[in-house]
C-alpha positions in Angstrom: 112.0 -25.2 -145.8 114.3 -27.8 -147.4 114.6 -30.4 -150.2 117.1 -33.3 -149.6 118.1 -36.3 -151.6 120.0 -39.1 -149.7 120.9 -42.7 -149.7 119.2 -44.8 -146.8 120.1 -48.4 -146.5 120.8 -48.6 -150.2 117.5 -46.9 -151.2 117.4 -43.4 -152.7 115.2 -41.1 -150.7 113.7 -37.7 -151.3 112.5 -35.5 -148.5 111.1 -32.0 -148.7 109.3 -29.6 -146.4 107.4 -26.6 -147.6 106.8 -25.1 -144.2 104.2 -27.4 -142.7 105.2 -31.1 -142.7 107.9 -33.3 -144.2 107.1 -35.4 -147.3 109.1 -38.6 -147.8 109.5 -40.5 -151.1 111.7 -43.6 -151.4 112.7 -45.5 -154.5 111.2 -49.0 -154.8 114.5 -50.7 -155.7 117.9 -50.5 -154.1 120.7 -48.7 -155.9 123.7 -50.8 -156.8 126.6 -49.9 -154.5 129.4 -51.9 -156.0 130.9 -48.8 -157.6 130.8 -49.9 -161.3 127.4 -48.7 -162.4 126.0 -45.2 -162.9 122.4 -44.5 -161.9 120.2 -41.9 -163.4 118.2 -39.9 -160.8 115.5 -37.3 -161.3 113.8 -35.8 -158.3 111.9 -32.6 -157.3 108.5 -31.2 -156.8 105.7 -29.3 -158.6 103.7 -27.4 -156.0 103.3 -29.8 -153.1 103.5 -32.9 -155.3 106.9 -34.7 -155.2 108.4 -37.1 -157.7 111.4 -39.4 -157.6 112.7 -41.3 -160.7 115.5 -43.8 -160.3 116.7 -45.4 -163.6 113.3 -44.9 -165.2 111.1 -46.2 -162.3 109.0 -43.3 -161.2 107.3 -42.6 -157.9 105.1 -39.6 -157.2 103.3 -38.5 -154.0 101.1 -35.5 -153.3 101.3 -33.9 -149.9 98.3 -33.0 -147.9 96.7 -29.7 -148.8 98.8 -26.8 -147.5 102.0 -25.1 -148.5 103.1 -25.4 -152.1 106.2 -23.2 -152.3 109.8 -24.0 -151.4 111.3 -21.0 -149.6 115.1 -21.6 -149.2 117.8 -18.9 -148.9 120.8 -21.1 -148.3 123.7 -22.4 -150.4 123.1 -25.5 -152.5 125.2 -28.5 -151.3 126.2 -31.6 -153.3 127.6 -34.7 -151.5 127.6 -33.2 -148.0 127.4 -30.0 -146.0 130.0 -27.7 -144.5 128.5 -28.3 -141.1 126.1 -31.0 -139.9 124.3 -28.4 -137.9 122.8 -27.1 -141.2 120.9 -30.3 -141.7 117.3 -30.2 -140.6 116.7 -33.3 -138.3 113.7 -34.4 -140.4 115.7 -34.1 -143.7 117.4 -37.5 -143.1 116.4 -40.8 -141.6 119.5 -41.3 -139.5 122.4 -39.1 -138.4 123.6 -37.1 -141.4 126.8 -38.3 -143.1 128.5 -37.2 -146.2 128.1 -39.1 -149.5 130.8 -41.6 -150.6 130.8 -42.2 -154.4 130.7 -40.3 -157.6 128.3 -37.6 -158.8 128.0 -36.1 -162.3 125.6 -34.2 -164.5 123.8 -32.3 -161.7 121.0 -30.2 -163.3 119.0 -27.8 -161.3 115.9 -26.3 -162.9 117.3 -27.0 -166.4 120.8 -25.6 -165.6 123.8 -27.9 -165.3 126.1 -27.2 -162.4 129.8 -27.0 -163.2 131.4 -29.5 -160.8 134.9 -28.2 -161.3 137.6 -26.9 -159.0 136.9 -23.2 -159.7 133.2 -22.9 -160.2 131.6 -23.8 -156.9 131.7 -21.4 -153.9 133.6 -23.9 -151.8 134.1 -27.6 -151.0 136.3 -30.1 -149.3 137.6 -33.7 -149.7 136.4 -34.0 -153.3 138.6 -35.6 -156.0 138.4 -36.6 -159.6 136.1 -39.6 -159.8 137.3 -40.8 -163.2 141.0 -40.8 -162.1 142.3 -39.8 -165.6 142.7 -36.5 -167.5 139.6 -37.6 -169.6 137.1 -37.2 -166.8 133.5 -36.7 -167.7 132.4 -35.0 -170.9 135.8 -33.6 -171.8 135.1 -34.4 -175.4 131.9 -32.6 -176.6 129.3 -33.8 -179.1 129.8 -37.5 -178.4 133.5 -37.4 -179.0 135.6 -40.2 -177.5 138.4 -39.3 -175.1 141.7 -41.1 -175.1 144.5 -40.7 -172.5 147.8 -39.7 -174.0 151.3 -39.2 -172.4 150.9 -35.5 -172.7 147.3 -35.3 -171.6 144.3 -36.5 -173.7 143.0 -36.4 -177.2 139.5 -36.5 -178.6 138.3 -38.7 -181.5 135.4 -36.7 -183.0 132.3 -37.7 -185.0 132.7 -36.7 -188.7 130.7 -33.5 -188.4 132.7 -32.1 -185.5 136.3 -30.9 -185.1 138.5 -29.1 -182.6 140.6 -30.2 -179.7 137.4 -31.2 -177.7 135.1 -31.7 -180.7 133.5 -28.3 -179.9 133.4 -26.9 -183.4 131.2 -27.9 -186.3 133.2 -28.7 -189.5 130.7 -26.4 -191.3 132.0 -23.5 -189.1 135.7 -24.4 -189.1 136.5 -21.9 -191.9 133.6 -19.5 -191.4 133.8 -15.9 -192.5 131.5 -14.6 -189.7 132.7 -11.2 -188.5 133.3 -9.5 -185.2 131.6 -11.3 -182.2 129.2 -13.1 -184.6 128.0 -16.6 -183.9 128.4 -19.3 -186.5 125.4 -21.6 -186.8 126.1 -24.8 -188.7 123.6 -25.9 -191.4 124.4 -29.6 -191.9 121.6 -30.2 -194.5 123.2 -27.7 -196.8 126.8 -28.3 -195.8 127.0 -24.6 -194.9 126.5 -22.2 -192.1 124.8 -18.9 -191.2 126.1 -16.0 -189.2 124.1 -14.6 -186.3 125.2 -11.0 -185.8 126.1 -9.3 -182.5 124.3 -6.1 -181.6 125.5 -3.3 -183.9 126.5 -5.5 -186.8 124.6 -6.7 -189.9 125.1 -8.3 -193.3 125.5 -11.9 -194.4 128.8 -12.2 -192.6 128.0 -9.6 -189.9 130.8 -7.3 -191.2 128.8 -4.1 -191.6 128.6 -1.7 -188.6 125.1 -0.3 -188.0 123.4 2.1 -185.5 119.7 2.3 -184.7 117.1 3.7 -182.4 114.4 1.2 -183.3 115.3 -2.4 -182.6 113.8 -5.0 -184.9 113.6 -8.6 -183.6 113.3 -11.3 -186.2 113.2 -14.4 -184.0 116.0 -16.0 -182.0 116.8 -12.4 -181.1 117.4 -10.7 -177.8 118.9 -7.7 -176.1 120.2 -7.9 -172.6 120.5 -4.5 -170.9 122.3 -3.9 -167.6 120.8 -1.0 -165.6 123.7 1.2 -164.5 121.6 3.0 -161.9 120.2 -0.2 -160.3 122.1 0.4 -157.0 120.3 3.7 -156.6 116.8 2.6 -157.5 113.9 2.5 -155.0 112.7 -1.0 -155.9 109.4 -0.5 -154.2 108.3 1.9 -157.0 109.3 0.5 -160.4 108.3 1.7 -163.8 109.0 0.7 -167.4 107.5 2.1 -170.6 108.1 1.4 -174.3 106.6 1.4 -177.8 106.2 -1.8 -179.7 104.7 -3.1 -182.9 104.1 -6.6 -184.2 101.9 -8.7 -186.3 102.4 -11.8 -184.2 99.9 -13.0 -181.5 102.6 -14.6 -179.2 105.9 -13.2 -177.9 107.9 -12.0 -174.9 108.4 -8.3 -175.2 110.4 -7.6 -172.0 111.6 -9.4 -168.9 112.9 -7.3 -166.0 114.8 -9.8 -164.0 118.0 -12.0 -163.9 116.1 -15.1 -165.2 118.6 -17.4 -163.6 116.4 -19.5 -161.4 112.9 -19.6 -159.9 113.9 -17.5 -156.9 114.5 -14.4 -159.1 112.0 -11.5 -158.9 110.7 -10.4 -162.3 108.3 -8.2 -164.2 107.4 -9.5 -167.7 105.4 -8.1 -170.6 104.3 -10.1 -173.6 101.6 -11.3 -175.9 99.5 -14.4 -175.5 96.8 -15.3 -178.0 96.8 -11.8 -179.3 96.2 -10.1 -175.9 98.6 -8.3 -173.7 99.9 -10.2 -170.6 101.8 -8.7 -167.7 103.3 -11.0 -165.1 105.0 -10.0 -161.9 106.8 -11.9 -159.1 108.0 -10.0 -156.1 109.4 -13.0 -154.2 106.4 -15.2 -153.5 107.4 -17.6 -156.2 103.8 -17.5 -157.4 103.7 -15.5 -160.6 100.7 -13.2 -160.8 99.5 -12.8 -164.4 97.4 -9.8 -165.5 95.7 -10.3 -168.8 94.1 -7.6 -170.9 91.4 -9.4 -172.9 88.9 -6.6 -173.5 90.0 -6.3 -177.1 93.0 -7.3 -179.2 94.9 -4.4 -180.5 98.4 -5.5 -179.9 99.0 -7.4 -183.1 97.9 -5.1 -185.9 101.4 -3.8 -186.9 100.6 -0.4 -185.5 102.7 1.2 -182.7 101.4 0.7 -179.2 102.7 2.5 -176.1 102.7 0.5 -172.9 103.6 1.5 -169.4 103.7 -0.7 -166.3 103.9 0.9 -162.9 104.7 -1.1 -159.7 103.9 0.7 -156.4 104.8 -1.9 -153.9 102.2 -4.5 -154.5 99.9 -2.4 -156.6 100.3 -2.8 -160.4 99.0 -0.4 -163.0 99.2 -1.1 -166.8 98.6 1.6 -169.4 98.1 0.8 -173.1 98.2 3.8 -175.4 97.9 6.0 -172.2 94.6 4.3 -171.2 94.6 2.4 -167.8 93.7 -1.1 -168.7 94.8 -3.1 -165.7 94.9 -2.2 -162.0 95.4 -4.8 -159.3 96.9 -5.2 -155.8 98.6 -8.6 -156.1 99.2 -9.0 -152.4 97.1 -6.9 -150.0 99.1 -8.4 -147.1 102.3 -6.6 -148.3 104.6 -9.6 -147.6 106.9 -8.7 -150.5 106.9 -5.2 -151.9 110.1 -4.7 -153.8 111.0 -5.7 -157.4 114.6 -7.0 -156.9 115.2 -7.5 -160.6 119.0 -7.4 -160.4 119.4 -4.6 -162.8 118.9 -6.9 -165.8 116.3 -6.3 -168.6 115.8 -8.7 -171.5 114.0 -7.6 -174.6 112.6 -9.9 -177.2 113.9 -13.2 -175.6 116.9 -14.7 -173.9 120.4 -15.8 -174.9 120.8 -18.1 -177.9 119.9 -21.6 -176.8 117.6 -20.5 -173.9 114.0 -21.2 -175.0 111.4 -18.6 -173.9 109.0 -21.3 -172.9 111.5 -23.0 -170.7 113.0 -19.9 -169.0 109.5 -18.4 -168.3 108.1 -21.8 -167.2 105.3 -21.6 -169.8 104.2 -18.0 -169.0 105.2 -17.1 -172.6 105.7 -19.5 -175.5 107.8 -17.6 -178.1 110.4 -14.9 -178.6 109.1 -11.6 -179.8 109.0 -10.8 -183.5 108.5 -7.1 -184.2 110.0 -3.7 -183.2 110.7 -1.9 -179.9 111.7 1.7 -179.3 111.6 4.4 -176.7 112.3 2.3 -173.6 112.4 4.2 -170.4 113.0 2.8 -166.9 111.6 4.4 -163.7 111.3 8.2 -164.1 114.6 8.5 -166.1 114.8 11.5 -168.4 116.6 9.6 -171.0 115.7 6.5 -173.0 117.7 3.2 -172.7 120.7 3.2 -175.1 119.8 -0.2 -176.6 122.9 -0.1 -178.9 125.1 -0.2 -175.8 123.6 -3.4 -174.5 124.4 -7.1 -175.3 122.4 -8.9 -177.9 122.2 -10.9 -181.1 120.2 -11.0 -184.3 118.7 -7.6 -183.7 118.5 -5.2 -186.7 117.7 -1.6 -187.6 114.0 -1.2 -187.5 113.9 2.4 -188.8 113.0 1.5 -192.3 109.3 1.7 -193.0 108.6 3.8 -189.9 
């Protein structure tokens, strides 16, 4: 399988192959090649339907019925490849050659690649396209870069400050405590502090401990499983207690959540009913929805357990078996390679649940979680030792 974007006789071309035949889309107008104009390009595929948008002119094409998953396990190359032997003969129209020109703002599945000297895994014969110390996007938040004898300086819009306009003026003298995030509030000419896990108070200056985690929205806990290397990933298990009065929310996501290739097991609420989704590597998420009755949003405590035995999934709610399904009788993929990462309540600040889960869940979790146990461990997860923000002591009222 492959997906390739190239320039052919002045025309931008997208080619992809999902395992059966190669689909070719070509822009309707030539790209300017005089070197003084930037072009905006968006290209990709949803299922077997491809799209190519050059400077706002869109072309789509649906492939013949057949494969609809892109299965690639190679590095991602920009501008060329380390060896021409890596290029599939049908991925380009002529002999493959490296790109000559400038590339910036490369975004893959909503994540921008850092095209710097240190971030990529490797590269060769690549220089600074701008030719000055300003480069691209050195000044944040629409700041203007100016070349100086000693480097550069940024002229910032009035609501931003800092050497690269990275800090809001409302947070320039904030009182937020240890590890807290300052969130500017321009309408009130003020700011709020978002507390790191284990801290509370208006300025996040009070140390707290808890065994029940309360999620209030824009909250998350990211736990790293220290025993991941010793787990038998063909037989996974997670259990926890939760309570909420909301009808929507992501409770837990076992998986790295970095790109569409990552395995995951997710538990959440959709329209007031429990939803469990698992992906073992097929890139087709299998949702299991418990719709017999809605008991998950009544502010009472509910105990849920999800067991993965290769491709067989069992879901228990309050110790009753409510879902049981073999998601792949052919046993093509049987292990949950979740990378040792478990998210609770949502994802990092700025990462929307709807975007990260590609619409499987709409909102972050609002409610309380306790008694989280992975696999057959004898001890509960120490949530206080994880990474997280905006999570509070949920012991009160319980």
